[in-house]
N, C-alpha and C positions, 0 to 999 in steps of 0.2 A: 481643289483640287488633289487628286489622291498621290500616296505615298508612292517613291519609284520603286521601291521594294515590294511593297504591296498594295497594289491597288482597291484591296477592299479599307484600308488605313486611312484616315484623312488627315491632312496636314496638321489639323488643330487636337488632333489625341498627342494627349503628353504621357508618357508612361515615365516621364526621368526619374519619379518617386517611387517606381512599382519595385516590389522586389520578386525576382525570379523565385518561381517555385513555393511560396508563401502556404500556400493551400496544398501540396502536394502531398504529403504524408497522409494529411485527411482523406484525399480524394483516393489515395492507395488503399486505405482502411476499408474505402467503399461505405455505401448507403444503400438503404434499402427504402427511399422516397417511394410512394405508392399515390396517385394520382385518384381521388375517388371521385365519385359521380356526383353530380349536386344533390340529389335525392339521398343518396349514403350519408353524403357530407352531413347534411340537414340532420338524418336521425342520431350521428354522432358528433359533435361537434368540436370534440376533443380527441388530440393523440390518445389521452388515458382511457378515455371511452372505448376508442376503436380499440386498443390493446385489451381492453379488458373483456368486451366482446369476442375477441378473437381467441381469446385463453380460453375460454369458456367453452366456445366452438372445438376448438380445437383438444380439451377436454373429455367432450362429447363425443368426438369422431375417435378419440383412443378408446373410450368406453366401449363402445360399439365394435371395435374390433377388436376387442380383448375377449368380446363373450359371441360374437361371430356373427354380428346383426348386418355388418358390410359386404359389400362384394365387390369383388377385382373387376378391373375394366372388360373383362370376359362374361362378366353376369353372373359369376358364381360366389358363391360367401365363401 
């Protein structure tokens, strides 16, 4: 049977030991979780590897921007 106050909560659910706002601060600080497609995750199985590749790619992009090899959204260099 559903809870009278919230039909999605069943009476079997027991939150009496719960702590309100336990993770609120961490949630407010934000997170940047990204879901990788399976083929990409297979290439980079750890977050350390993903971060290393993204840093390298970022450095390449910044270098290309610095020397004028990138194009803006209108196709101009």
